C-alpha positions in Angstrom: -39.8 -113.1 -54.0 -38.1 -109.9 -52.7 -38.8 -108.7 -49.2 -40.7 -105.4 -49.0 -40.2 -102.4 -46.8 -41.2 -98.7 -46.9 -37.6 -97.5 -46.9 -34.3 -99.2 -47.1 -31.2 -97.5 -45.7 -27.8 -98.5 -47.0 -24.9 -97.9 -44.6 -24.9 -98.4 -40.9 -22.5 -95.6 -39.7 -23.0 -92.1 -38.4 -25.3 -91.0 -41.2 -27.2 -94.2 -42.0 -28.2 -95.1 -38.4 -29.8 -91.7 -37.6 -31.6 -91.8 -41.0 -33.1 -95.1 -40.0 -34.0 -93.8 -36.6 -35.7 -90.7 -38.0 -37.6 -92.8 -40.6 -38.7 -95.4 -38.1 -39.9 -92.9 -35.5 -42.3 -91.6 -38.2 -43.9 -95.1 -38.6 -42.0 -96.2 -41.7 -41.1 -99.9 -42.0 -37.3 -99.6 -42.4 -34.6 -102.0 -43.3 -30.9 -100.9 -42.8 -28.2 -102.9 -44.6 -24.6 -102.6 -43.5 -21.7 -104.3 -45.2 -19.6 -104.8 -42.0 -20.1 -105.6 -38.4 -21.3 -103.0 -35.8 -18.5 -100.6 -34.8 -16.2 -101.7 -37.6 -13.0 -99.8 -38.3 -13.1 -99.9 -42.1 -14.8 -96.5 -42.6 -15.1 -93.1 -40.9 -17.5 -93.6 -38.0 -15.6 -95.7 -35.5 -13.7 -94.5 -32.4 -14.8 -93.1 -29.0 -14.9 -89.3 -29.6 -15.5 -86.6 -32.2 -15.4 -82.8 -31.9 -18.7 -81.1 -31.2 -17.5 -78.1 -33.1 -19.5 -75.0 -34.0 -16.6 -72.8 -35.2 -18.3 -72.1 -38.5 -19.1 -68.9 -40.3 -21.7 -70.3 -42.8 -25.3 -70.1 -41.8 -26.2 -73.5 -43.3 -23.7 -75.3 -41.0 -24.7 -73.2 -37.9 -28.4 -74.0 -38.5 -27.6 -77.6 -38.8 -25.4 -77.5 -35.6 -28.2 -75.9 -33.6 -30.7 -78.5 -34.7 -28.3 -81.3 -34.1 -27.6 -80.1 -30.5 -31.3 -80.3 -29.8 -31.6 -83.8 -31.4 -28.6 -85.1 -29.5 -30.3 -84.1 -26.3 -33.5 -85.9 -27.5 -31.4 -89.0 -28.2 -29.8 -88.8 -24.8 -33.2 -88.6 -23.1 -34.7 -91.5 -25.1 -31.7 -93.8 -24.8 -30.7 -92.9 -21.2 -27.1 -92.5 -22.4 -24.7 -89.5 -22.0 -23.6 -88.7 -25.6 -22.2 -85.1 -25.3 -19.6 -83.5 -23.0 -19.8 -79.8 -23.6 -16.3 -79.0 -22.1 -15.8 -76.1 -24.5 -14.0 -75.6 -27.8 -11.0 -73.4 -28.5 -10.2 -72.2 -32.0 -7.1 -70.2 -32.9 -4.6 -69.5 -35.6 -5.4 -67.7 -38.9 -7.2 -64.5 -37.8 -9.5 -64.5 -40.9 -11.5 -67.7 -40.3 -11.3 -67.3 -36.5 -12.7 -63.7 -36.6 -15.4 -64.6 -39.1 -16.6 -67.6 -37.0 -16.6 -65.3 -33.9 -18.7 -62.7 -35.7 -21.2 -65.3 -37.1 -21.7 -66.9 -33.7 -22.0 -63.5 -31.9 -24.8 -62.6 -34.3 -26.7 -65.8 -33.3 -26.3 -65.1 -29.6 -24.0 -68.1 -29.1 -22.0 -68.5 -25.9 -18.7 -67.4 -27.2 -15.8 -65.1 -26.3 -12.6 -64.0 -28.0 -9.6 -64.0 -25.6 -5.8 -63.3 -26.0 -3.4 -66.2 -26.4 -1.8 -65.6 -23.0 -5.1 -65.8 -21.2 -5.9 -69.0 -23.0 -2.5 -70.5 -22.0 -3.2 -69.6 -18.3 -6.6 -71.4 -18.5 -5.2 -74.4 -20.4 -1.5 -74.8 -19.6 -1.2 -78.0 -21.7 -1.7 -76.0 -24.9 -0.1 -73.1 -26.8 -2.1 -70.7 -28.8 -1.6 -68.4 -31.9 -3.3 -65.0 -31.9 -6.9 -64.4 -30.7 -8.6 -67.5 -29.3 -12.3 -68.2 -29.9 -13.9 -70.0 -26.9 -17.2 -71.7 -27.5 -18.9 -72.9 -24.4 -21.8 -74.8 -26.1 -19.4 -77.1 -27.8 -17.0 -79.9 -26.8 -17.1 -83.6 -27.8 -19.5 -86.3 -28.9 -19.1 -89.8 -27.4 -19.1 -91.3 -30.9 -19.1 -95.0 -30.2 -21.9 -94.6 -27.6 -23.8 -92.5 -30.1 -23.8 -95.2 -32.8 -25.0 -97.7 -30.3 -27.8 -95.3 -29.2 -28.9 -94.6 -32.8 -29.0 -98.3 -33.5 -31.0 -99.2 -30.3 -33.4 -96.4 -30.7 -34.0 -97.2 -34.4 -34.7 -100.8 -33.4 -37.0 -99.7 -30.6 -39.0 -97.6 -33.2 -39.3 -100.7 -35.3 -36.4 -100.6 -37.8 -34.6 -103.8 -38.7 -30.8 -103.7 -38.9 -28.9 -106.3 -40.8 -25.1 -106.3 -40.7 -22.8 -108.4 -42.9 -24.8 -107.5 -46.0 -22.9 -105.9 -49.0 -25.2 -104.1 -51.4 -24.3 -104.8 -55.0 -27.0 -103.0 -56.9 -29.7 -100.3 -56.5 -32.3 -99.9 -59.3 -35.3 -97.7 -59.7 -38.2 -99.7 -61.1 -41.3 -97.6 -61.6 -42.6 -96.7 -58.1 -40.1 -99.0 -56.3 -36.4 -99.3 -55.6 -34.9 -102.7 -56.0 -31.8 -103.4 -53.9 -29.7 -106.6 -54.1 -27.2 -107.5 -51.4 -25.0 -110.4 -50.7 -24.7 -111.7 -47.1 -21.5 -112.9 -45.5 -22.9 -116.4 -45.9 -23.0 -115.9 -49.6 -26.8 -115.8 -49.7 -28.4 -113.2 -51.9 -31.0 -110.8 -50.5 -33.5 -108.9 -52.7 -35.4 -106.0 -51.3 -38.0 -103.7 -52.7 -39.0 -100.4 -51.1 -40.7 -97.1 -51.8 -37.4 -95.3 -51.4 -33.8 -95.7 -50.5 -31.4 -93.6 -48.4 -27.7 -94.3 -49.3 -25.1 -93.3 -46.7 -22.2 -95.5 -47.7 -19.2 -93.2 -47.0 -16.2 -94.2 -49.0 -18.3 -96.6 -51.1 -20.9 -94.0 -52.1 -19.7 -93.4 -55.7 -19.7 -97.0 -56.7 -23.1 -97.6 -55.2 -24.8 -94.5 -56.6 -23.2 -94.4 -60.1 -26.4 -95.4 -61.8 -28.7 -93.4 -59.5 -27.4 -89.9 -58.8 -24.8 -87.7 -60.6 -22.6 -87.0 -57.5 -19.9 -84.4 -57.6 -16.4 -85.7 -57.5 -15.6 -87.5 -54.2 -12.1 -88.1 -52.9 -11.4 -90.9 -50.5 -8.3 -90.4 -48.3 -6.9 -92.3 -45.4 -6.2 -90.0 -42.4 -4.1 -90.8 -39.3 -4.7 -88.8 -36.2 -3.2 -90.1 -33.0 -3.8 -90.1 -29.2 -1.1 -88.6 -27.0 -0.6 -89.0 -23.3 -1.0 -86.1 -21.0 2.1 -85.1 -19.0 1.2 -84.8 -15.3 4.1 -82.4 -14.6 2.3 -79.8 -16.8 -1.4 -80.7 -16.4 -2.3 -81.7 -12.8 -3.8 -85.1 -12.4 -7.6 -84.8 -12.9 -7.3 -81.4 -14.7 -7.1 -83.1 -18.1 -10.9 -83.8 -17.7 -11.4 -80.1 -18.5 -9.3 -80.2 -21.6 -11.3 -78.4 -24.4 -11.8 -79.6 -27.9 -9.8 -77.5 -30.3 -9.2 -76.3 -33.9 -6.0 -74.7 -35.1 -6.4 -72.9 -38.4 -2.8 -72.8 -39.8 -2.1 -69.9 -42.2 -1.5 -71.3 -45.7 -2.8 -74.8 -44.7 -4.7 -75.0 -48.0 -1.5 -74.8 -49.9 0.5 -77.3 -47.8 0.2 -80.9 -46.8 0.1 -79.9 -43.2 -3.5 -78.9 -43.1 -5.5 -77.5 -40.3 -5.4 -79.3 -36.9 -8.3 -80.6 -34.7 -8.6 -82.7 -31.7 -10.2 -83.5 -28.3 -9.7 -85.5 -25.2 -10.7 -89.1 -25.4 -11.0 -90.3 -21.8 -8.9 -93.3 -21.1 -6.9 -92.9 -24.4 -5.3 -89.5 -24.2 -5.7 -86.3 -26.3 -6.5 -86.9 -30.0 -4.6 -84.7 -32.4 -4.8 -84.8 -36.2 -4.2 -82.9 -39.4 -7.4 -82.3 -41.4 -7.6 -83.8 -44.9 -3.9 -84.4 -45.6 -4.0 -88.2 -46.1 -3.2 -90.1 -49.2 -5.9 -91.0 -51.7 -6.9 -94.6 -51.3 -9.1 -97.4 -52.4 -11.3 -98.1 -49.4 -11.0 -101.8 -50.0 -7.2 -101.8 -50.2 -5.7 -99.3 -47.8 -2.5 -99.6 -45.7 -4.0 -98.7 -42.3 -0.7 -96.9 -41.5 0.6 -93.4 -41.9 3.9 -92.8 -43.7 7.0 -92.3 -41.6 7.1 -88.7 -42.8 3.5 -88.0 -41.8 4.1 -89.5 -38.3 7.2 -87.3 -37.9 5.2 -84.2 -38.9 2.4 -84.9 -36.4 5.0 -85.6 -33.6 6.8 -82.3 -34.4 3.5 -80.4 -34.3 2.5 -81.8 -30.9 6.0 -81.0 -29.6 5.6 -77.4 -30.7 2.0 -76.7 -29.7 1.2 -79.0 -26.8 3.6 -78.7 -23.8 1.1 -80.8 -21.8 1.4 -83.9 -24.1 4.1 -86.4 -24.6 5.0 -86.2 -28.4 6.6 -89.7 -28.3 3.5 -91.4 -27.0 1.4 -91.5 -30.3 -1.2 -94.2 -30.6 -2.2 -93.9 -34.3 -5.7 -94.2 -35.6 -6.7 -94.9 -39.2 -10.0 -93.7 -40.8 -11.3 -92.7 -44.2 -12.4 -89.2 -45.3 -14.8 -88.9 -48.2 -14.7 -85.3 -49.3 -16.1 -83.0 -52.0 -13.8 -80.4 -53.5 -15.6 -77.6 -51.6 -15.8 -79.6 -48.3 -19.6 -79.3 -48.4 -21.8 -82.2 -47.7 -24.0 -83.8 -50.5 -27.6 -84.2 -49.4 -30.0 -84.7 -52.4 -32.4 -87.0 -54.1 -32.9 -88.3 -57.6 -36.2 -90.1 -58.1 -36.6 -92.6 -55.3 -33.0 -92.5 -54.2 -31.7 -90.1 -51.5 -28.0 -89.7 -51.0 -25.9 -88.4 -48.2 -22.1 -88.2 -48.9 -19.0 -86.1 -48.4 -19.2 -85.8 -44.6 -15.8 -87.0 -43.5 -13.8 -84.8 -41.2 -16.7 -82.8 -40.0 -19.9 -84.6 -40.3 -20.4 -86.6 -37.1 -21.5 -83.8 -34.9 -24.3 -83.0 -37.3 -25.5 -86.7 -37.6 -28.9 -86.5 -36.0 -29.9 -83.4 -38.0 -28.5 -84.9 -41.2 -30.6 -88.0 -40.5 -33.7 -85.8 -40.2 -32.8 -84.0 -43.5 -32.4 -87.3 -45.4 -35.6 -88.7 -43.9 -37.5 -85.7 -45.0 -36.1 -85.8 -48.5 -36.8 -89.5 -48.9 -40.4 -89.0 -47.7 -40.9 -86.0 -49.9 -41.6 -83.8 -46.9 -38.9 -81.2 -47.5 -35.9 -80.7 -49.8 -32.4 -80.6 -48.3 -30.9 -77.1 -47.7 -29.9 -75.6 -51.1 -26.2 -75.3 -49.9 -26.0 -79.1 -49.8 -27.8 -80.0 -53.0 -26.1 -81.1 -56.2 -26.1 -78.1 -58.7 -28.3 -78.6 -61.7 -26.4 -78.9 -65.0 
C-alpha cells in the first residue's frame, strides 16, 4: 500500500525546502523527497553565499523581493540563525538597465542612491566602476548553506518529513490524488499518494514534469564562478568585511559569451566573481564539473581589469547548474494537482521564501501565482 500525505514536495533545494516549510506551517502533512544528500553539489543550491540583489526594474520581481526580505527575517527569528548580511549592493555598467532599476527602486521608496564611479572607487578601493553606480542599502548577501539548513529544520519542526536519497521516477495524477514513485539509494521502491505535489527539481524538472505540465523550453548549463583572494595591500585587513555585493551590466553582454557579472564576499573563502549564464549546455547527470581553459582565462582577465583588490591568480573554481527559460523569468504554475517551480538558476535564491509561499498557495488552491510567472496559454 502507498504511504499517504496531504502534499508531497519533490526536490530538497532552495525552492523545495521553503515550499515544504510553507505547507507544513499551515498544518499540511508534508513529505519532501530529495534525490541526493543534504547540501549536495550536484545542482544549483549549494555554496555558502548568494547575492541578496534588488537591482530589478520589473514590479513582479521587486514585489517578490520585498516579500522575501520579510520572510527571511521571519525565518531568522524562528530558527535563531543569521541568514542575511545587508552589506549593500553596487550595480554599474550599461546605463540603460542601471538607470531603469534606479528609477523603479526610487518609485518604491527603496534605500538607494546613484553615485559617480570615482566616488564609488573611493568608498570601495578594491573595485573599479563603469559609469553611474547604483547603491542599494537594503541588499547584500544570503548565507545560502545556513539558509538551507534553517528551511529544513523549520519544516521538520512544523511537522514535515524529509527523506533524502530518494530519486523520483514517476508522477501521475489519478483522479483526486497524485501518485509518486521513488527509488531509494537502497534500491527499495517507495510509493506515495497525496492530494497535491510541488515539483522543484531544478535541472531535472523537464524529465519529471514531462507528463504533467507543458513547461516552456528549459536550458541547463554548467556555470563556473570562482572565489578570489583579497589583496591586503589594496584593501586593509578587516575592511573586506564591508565588501558589497555587486552586478556589472556589460554593454552587449547578450550578444557575447562574456555575459553580465555578479558576485559577493564569501567570508573565509574570498570574493566570488562569475559571469552570468555563459556556461555550456550540459546533461545534469553527466557534466564535467570544470570550466574550459578559455573560460578560466576570461574570468581571470576580467578580475585583473576590474578588481584591483583581488588576486586574479588565486581562483578557486565553483561548479553549479543553471536551469533557465529563454526570457530568464521563473516558471510558477499548476496543472491539475501538480504545481511546478522551475527556471530559477542564476537569480532565484534570494526570492526562495517568497517563492515557497507562492507555490504553497498554488498547491492549496489559495491563490494563483503572479501572471508574469505563469505558463502562457496556447
